[in-house]
Structure formats: structure tokens, C-alpha cells
C-alpha positions as CSV (number, residue, x, y, z in Angstrom):
1,M,-12.2,-5.9,20.0
2,S,-14.9,-7.9,18.3
3,S,-14.0,-6.6,14.8
4,L,-10.4,-7.9,15.1
5,P,-9.5,-11.4,13.8
6,E,-9.5,-14.1,16.5
7,F,-6.1,-15.4,15.5
8,V,-2.9,-14.0,14.2
9,W,0.4,-15.5,13.1
10,I,3.4,-14.3,15.1
11,N,7.0,-15.5,14.9
12,G,6.1,-18.9,13.5
13,R,2.9,-19.7,15.4
14,V,-0.8,-19.0,15.1
15,V,-2.1,-17.6,18.4
16,R,-5.2,-16.0,19.7
17,T,-5.1,-12.3,19.2
18,S,-6.0,-11.8,22.9
19,E,-2.9,-13.7,23.8
20,A,-0.4,-12.3,21.3
21,R,2.3,-10.3,23.0
22,L,5.1,-7.8,22.0
23,S,7.8,-6.5,24.2
24,P,7.3,-3.0,25.5
25,F,10.8,-2.4,24.0
26,E,9.9,-3.6,20.5
27,H,11.5,-1.1,18.1
28,G,8.6,-1.4,15.7
29,Y,6.5,0.2,18.4
30,T,8.9,2.6,20.0
31,V,10.7,4.1,17.0
32,G,8.8,2.7,14.0
33,N,11.7,0.6,12.9
34,G,9.8,-1.9,10.7
35,V,8.4,-2.5,7.3
36,F,5.2,-4.2,6.0
37,E,3.3,-5.5,3.0
38,T,-0.4,-5.5,2.4
39,L,-1.9,-7.8,-0.2
40,A,-5.1,-9.6,-1.1
41,F,-6.2,-13.3,-1.3
42,R,-9.2,-13.7,-3.5
43,E,-10.7,-16.2,-6.0
44,G,-8.5,-18.9,-4.5
45,G,-5.1,-17.3,-4.7
46,F,-2.8,-14.6,-3.5
47,V,-2.7,-11.5,-5.7
48,A,0.9,-10.8,-7.0
49,L,2.5,-12.6,-4.0
50,E,6.0,-12.8,-5.5
51,R,6.0,-9.1,-6.4
52,H,5.0,-8.3,-2.8
53,H,7.8,-10.5,-1.5
54,V,10.3,-8.7,-3.8
55,R,9.2,-5.3,-2.4
56,L,9.4,-6.6,1.1
57,T,12.9,-7.8,0.5
58,H,13.8,-4.3,-0.8
59,S,12.3,-2.6,2.2
60,C,14.0,-5.0,4.7
61,A,17.3,-4.5,3.0
62,A,16.9,-0.7,3.3
63,M,16.1,-0.9,7.0
64,G,18.6,-3.6,7.8
65,L,16.0,-6.2,8.7
66,P,15.9,-9.9,7.9
67,V,13.4,-11.0,5.3
68,P,11.6,-14.4,5.4
69,P,12.0,-16.7,2.4
70,L,9.2,-16.6,-0.1
71,N,7.8,-20.0,1.0
72,D,7.8,-18.9,4.7
73,F,6.1,-15.6,3.7
74,R,3.4,-17.5,1.8
75,A,2.9,-20.1,4.6
76,A,2.6,-17.4,7.3
77,L,-0.1,-15.5,5.3
78,M,-2.0,-18.7,4.6
79,D,-1.9,-19.7,8.3
80,A,-3.2,-16.3,9.4
81,M,-6.1,-16.5,6.9
82,L,-7.0,-20.2,7.5
83,G,-6.7,-19.8,11.2
84,N,-9.6,-17.4,11.0
85,G,-11.6,-19.6,8.6
86,M,-11.3,-17.1,5.8
87,N,-11.3,-17.9,2.1
88,E,-10.7,-14.3,1.0
89,A,-8.7,-11.7,3.0
90,R,-6.8,-8.5,3.2
91,L,-3.4,-9.7,4.5
92,R,-0.7,-7.7,6.2
93,F,2.8,-9.0,6.9
94,T,5.0,-6.9,9.2
95,V,8.7,-7.2,10.0
96,S,10.1,-5.1,12.8
97,A,13.5,-4.9,14.5
98,G,12.6,-6.6,17.7
99,E,13.5,-5.8,21.3
100,G,16.1,-3.1,22.0
101,Q,16.9,-0.1,24.1
102,P,14.4,2.7,23.8
103,A,16.7,4.7,21.4
104,T,17.2,5.0,17.7
105,N,20.2,2.8,17.5
106,A,20.0,-0.3,15.4
107,V,18.8,-3.4,17.2
108,E,21.0,-6.5,17.4
109,G,18.9,-9.5,17.9
110,H,15.7,-11.3,16.7
111,A,13.2,-9.5,14.5
112,T,9.5,-9.7,15.1
113,M,7.4,-11.1,12.3
114,L,3.6,-10.8,12.2
115,A,0.9,-11.9,9.7
116,V,-2.7,-10.6,10.1
117,A,-5.8,-11.5,8.0
118,T,-8.9,-9.3,8.0
119,P,-12.0,-9.3,5.8
120,L,-11.5,-8.1,2.3
121,K,-14.1,-5.3,2.3
122,P,-15.2,-3.6,-1.0
123,W,-14.3,0.0,-1.7
124,P,-17.1,2.4,-2.9
125,P,-17.4,2.6,-6.7
126,T,-15.6,5.9,-6.8
127,E,-13.4,7.9,-4.4
128,S,-13.1,11.6,-3.5
129,V,-9.7,13.0,-2.6
130,V,-8.2,16.1,-1.2
131,I,-4.7,17.5,-1.6
132,V,-3.2,17.9,1.8
133,P,-1.1,20.9,3.0
134,W,1.9,18.7,3.7
135,T,4.5,17.4,1.3
136,R,6.6,14.3,0.6
137,N,10.4,14.6,0.6
138,A,11.9,12.5,-2.2
139,N,15.3,12.7,-0.4
140,D,13.9,11.3,2.9
141,P,15.7,8.1,3.9
142,L,12.4,6.3,4.0
143,A,11.1,7.6,0.6
144,G,9.8,4.7,-1.4
145,I,10.1,2.3,1.6
146,K,6.9,0.7,3.0
147,S,7.9,1.5,6.5
148,T,5.7,1.2,9.6
149,S,6.4,4.9,10.3
150,Y,2.9,5.9,9.1
151,G,2.2,8.8,11.4
152,G,2.2,11.3,8.6
153,N,-0.2,9.2,6.6
154,V,-2.6,8.8,9.6
155,R,-2.6,12.6,10.0
156,A,-3.2,13.2,6.3
157,L,-6.0,10.7,6.0
158,A,-7.7,12.2,9.1
159,H,-7.5,15.6,7.3
160,A,-9.0,14.1,4.2
161,K,-11.9,12.5,6.1
162,A,-12.6,15.8,7.9
163,H,-13.0,17.4,4.5
164,G,-15.4,14.7,3.2
165,A,-12.9,12.7,1.2
166,G,-11.7,9.1,1.5
167,E,-8.1,9.6,0.5
168,A,-5.4,12.2,0.9
169,I,-3.0,13.2,-1.9
170,F,0.5,14.5,-1.3
171,A,2.6,16.7,-3.6
172,N,6.3,16.5,-3.0
173,T,8.7,19.3,-2.0
174,R,9.2,20.2,-5.6
175,G,5.5,20.9,-6.2
176,H,4.9,17.7,-8.2
177,L,2.2,15.1,-7.7
178,C,3.4,12.2,-5.5
179,E,1.0,9.7,-4.0
180,G,-1.9,9.0,-1.6
181,T,-1.6,7.7,1.9
182,G,-2.1,4.1,0.8
183,S,-2.3,4.4,-2.9
184,N,-0.6,5.5,-6.1
185,V,-2.3,8.1,-8.3
186,F,-2.8,8.4,-12.0
187,L,-4.4,11.1,-14.1
188,V,-5.5,11.6,-17.7
189,R,-4.5,14.7,-19.5
190,D,-5.0,15.3,-23.2
191,G,-5.7,11.6,-23.7
192,C,-2.5,10.5,-22.0
193,V,-2.4,8.4,-18.8
194,L,0.3,9.9,-16.5
195,T,1.7,8.9,-13.1
196,P,4.6,10.2,-11.0
197,P,7.9,8.5,-11.4
198,L,9.6,6.8,-8.4
199,S,12.0,9.7,-8.2
200,S,9.0,11.8,-6.9
201,G,9.3,9.9,-3.6
202,C,6.2,7.7,-4.1
203,L,6.0,4.1,-3.1
204,A,6.7,1.5,-5.8
205,G,3.2,0.2,-5.7
206,V,2.7,-3.4,-7.0
207,T,-0.5,-2.5,-8.7
208,R,1.1,0.7,-10.1
209,A,3.8,-1.4,-11.7
210,L,1.3,-3.8,-13.2
211,V,-0.7,-0.9,-14.7
212,I,2.4,0.7,-16.2
213,E,3.5,-2.7,-17.7
214,S,0.1,-3.5,-19.1
215,S,-1.1,-0.1,-20.4
216,T,0.2,3.0,-22.1
217,A,0.6,4.9,-18.8
218,I,3.6,7.2,-18.8
219,E,5.8,8.1,-15.8
220,Q,6.8,11.7,-15.6
221,D,7.0,14.6,-13.2
222,I,3.5,16.1,-12.9
223,P,2.8,19.6,-11.6
224,I,0.2,19.4,-8.8
225,E,-1.9,21.9,-10.8
226,W,-2.2,19.3,-13.6
227,F,-3.8,16.9,-11.1
228,E,-6.2,19.5,-10.0
229,Q,-7.3,20.1,-13.6
230,A,-7.3,16.4,-14.7
231,D,-9.7,15.1,-17.3
232,E,-9.9,11.8,-15.5
233,A,-8.0,10.4,-12.5
234,F,-7.8,7.2,-10.5
235,L,-6.0,5.5,-7.6
236,T,-4.3,2.1,-7.6
237,S,-3.4,-0.2,-4.7
238,S,-3.4,-3.9,-3.9
239,T,-7.0,-3.7,-2.5
240,R,-8.4,-0.9,-4.7
241,D,-7.1,-2.2,-8.0
242,V,-8.0,0.7,-10.4
243,H,-10.3,3.0,-8.3
244,P,-11.8,6.0,-10.2
245,I,-11.7,9.4,-8.6
246,A,-14.9,11.4,-8.6
247,A,-13.8,14.6,-7.0
248,I,-10.6,16.5,-6.1
249,D,-10.8,19.1,-3.4
250,G,-14.5,19.1,-3.7
251,R,-14.5,19.7,-7.4
252,A,-16.4,17.0,-9.3
253,L,-14.4,15.7,-12.3
254,A,-16.2,16.1,-15.6
255,V,-15.4,12.5,-16.5
256,V,-15.5,9.8,-13.9
257,N,-14.5,6.2,-14.8
258,G,-14.1,7.3,-18.3
259,E,-12.8,5.5,-21.4
260,A,-9.1,5.8,-20.3
261,T,-9.7,4.6,-16.8
262,Q,-11.8,1.6,-18.0
263,R,-9.2,0.7,-20.5
264,V,-6.5,0.7,-17.8
265,A,-8.8,-1.3,-15.5
266,A,-9.4,-4.0,-18.2
267,A,-5.6,-4.2,-18.8
268,L,-5.0,-4.7,-15.1
269,V,-7.6,-7.5,-14.9
270,A,-5.7,-9.3,-17.7
271,A,-2.3,-8.7,-16.1
272,L,-3.5,-10.0,-12.7
273,A,-4.9,-13.1,-14.4
274,A,-1.5,-13.8,-16.0
275,E,0.2,-13.1,-12.6
276,A,-2.1,-15.6,-10.9
277,Q,-1.2,-18.2,-13.4
278,A,2.5,-17.6,-12.9
279,D,2.2,-17.8,-9.1
280,A,0.1,-21.0,-9.2
């Protein structure tokens, strides 16, 4: 328990973590009927806050959940962070359906909203990944939704760690590259930076979008074999930024954090600076 934050924000109040309570019939717990966002606060500001709120709005609409106004979203995250005396943080905002019968019917009532701040820990300089034996279904009703139904991701990440890697990579049911458990994935092939399209079933990552907008990265269907044979590859997420991949399935890449990856990383730094200025 000592590694958990002392305070959390829940339904409009900052309370001690030890005193925070959810109903045993909370649908976010019993059936995974909820959505969330994870973002960073660093160097005095939220990273791409408005983009995260837009995605939260999309996820809530897809799941039939209420979405907090942008100002309330910002204030809750700030309260969770400052309540724990942090000036940098990894922030998570969760919206779940609230209390209801232990069944999969939609809940009529008040949603539960929760904001949690934890320390923003650095990632290692590079990451190793494995391709897991399970696939994403692009036609799943939750495809592309940042749902709290993360059991598949938990299982896949445990598989990756058991094989000496820090992230798991999914193909989709069509045999194309899709995504990681908490990241989007890019590769460099014949000098071109490629990433799966949203139609692959991958999450519409905020950092992914910023990379595409600020660089020459191309969205296209990518046979999983291309990823296995990539010249360079990297992950993106709101806490990883551009994170070079060093090995795939135990095979060391010939080029790690090469010219293309560094070029994309530099473009992302500039894009985030512009985003911070716009959010200020």
C-alpha cells in the first residue's frame, strides 16, 4: 500500500486512498463498463490535455457514459496531483457506469468518476517487445475504445514479461500489425515510417496522432512479417513519447534509435511544445 498515492479524487472530492470506497455493484468493477484516459503533467503543464478530453468524450459516447466538461476534467486531475504534493505526475481519469445489478444490462443512474496521480517514472532508453499469440478483432464493439476491460492486455503483458520483454505486440485477425498493450507501434521499412491505420482495430493514440501530424509517417495495413523484419521500430504513448524498440521476439534490431526514429522524436518534441502553448 505504501507505493499508492495518499489521496485520490473521486466524484468531486479529494479523499484519502484508504477511505475511498466503491459499491460492490459498481459496473466498472463487475463487468468492466467504463473508460479511462492516461496522460502526463510535466514541465508545468498537462500534455495534450484537450486531445485526451476529446478521446474521453468519444469513448464515453461509445459506452453510453456521461463525460465531464473539459474544465472539470482539468480541475479533477489537478486536484489529484496537488493533493499528493506532486509537480509532475502520471494521471489517470476513469469514468465507469456506477452501481447496478450484477448483469450486463446498461446502468441507469450516476456514473463514478475517479482521478489518480502517481509518480511519472522514466522508461528505459529502449524497449524489447514480443508478438503475442492472441489477436485483436477490428470488429469488436470495443475496438478503438479506451475501455477499462483490460484483461486481455494484462494477460498479454504478463506473457511478454515472462519472455524477457517490456511490451506485448498484437496482430489483428487479418494478420496485420495492430498495437501494444498500452502503446501504438511504428516501424521503418525501406526508409518509410509506417503505422497501422485505425481500421486495424488499434487505439487512436494521442501521441500517435501527433507523430502522424508532425512527420512523414504513413498509415497503412502492415503484414506482421514486416514488423518482424523492420529496419527500425518504436512505440508511442502519452508517457513513452517516442520509445525506440531494441529487440523483437528476442531478435536484436540492426538499427536502434536510428535516423528515422530520431527525426520523428524531434518532430514530436516540437509538436508537444506547440500543443502546450495552445493549451496554456
